[in-house]
C-alpha positions in Angstrom: 4.7 -7.3 -0.1 2.3 -4.4 1.1 -1.2 -3.3 2.8 -4.3 -1.7 1.4 -4.8 1.7 3.0 -8.8 1.8 2.0 -11.6 -0.2 0.5 -11.1 2.0 -3.4 -8.1 -0.9 -3.6 -5.0 1.8 -2.9 -1.4 -0.4 -2.1 1.3 1.4 -0.2 3.9 -0.9 -1.1 8.0 -0.1 -0.9 9.5 1.7 -4.5 12.0 -1.1 -4.8 9.4 -3.3 -4.9 7.5 -1.7 -7.9 10.7 0.1 -9.4 10.4 1.1 -13.0 7.7 -1.4 -13.8 5.6 -0.5 -16.6 2.2 -2.7 -15.9 1.9 -4.6 -12.4 0.1 -7.3 -10.6 -1.3 -8.1 -7.1 -2.5 -11.2 -5.5 -3.6 -12.5 -1.9 -3.6 -16.0 -3.5 -0.9 -16.9 -6.2 -4.2 -17.3 -7.9 -6.2 -14.8 -8.5 -4.4 -11.3 -10.2 -5.2 -7.5 -10.0 -3.8 -5.5 -12.6 -1.9 -2.1 -10.5 -1.0 1.4 -11.6 1.5 2.9 -9.5 0.9 6.7 -9.0 3.0 8.1 -6.9 6.5 6.5 -5.9 9.3 8.6 -3.6 12.4 6.3 -4.2 14.2 8.8 -1.5 11.5 7.0 1.1 12.0 3.6 -0.7 7.4 4.0 -1.2 4.8 3.4 -3.6 1.4 4.3 -3.4 -0.4 1.5 -6.2 -4.0 1.6 -7.6 -5.8 -1.7 -8.0 -8.8 -3.1 -9.4 -9.1 -5.2 -6.2 -11.8 -3.6 -4.2 -12.0 -5.0 -0.5 -14.2 -4.1 2.3 -12.0 -3.2 5.0 -11.8 -0.3 7.7 -9.5 2.7 5.9 -6.1 3.1 7.5 -6.0 6.7 9.7 -3.1 8.6 9.2 -2.2 10.4 12.6 0.3 12.4 14.0 3.0 10.8 16.3 1.7 13.1 18.6 -1.4 12.1 18.9 -0.3 8.2 19.9 -0.2 6.9 23.4 1.8 3.7 25.1 0.4 0.7 23.2 -1.6 1.7 20.3 -1.0 0.0 17.4 1.2 1.2 14.0 2.7 0.4 11.2 6.1 0.7 10.0 6.7 0.9 6.1 10.5 0.5 5.0 
């Protein structure tokens, strides 16, 4: 499991999902698969960043400091 963070195909997922796998594939529909490569992993925080061939037309994820959040702002927690 994971989610796209920009339209260039970068995916944020959990380290325990990818572990030390040298070759990865991702899919949204279990029929079409795209190669993925781990470009960063942090075992302590259980995070991994993947670079994929799968480009999407999505709004990029906006990173904020928690002090910039207001009540009822949507947030995502990964872990």
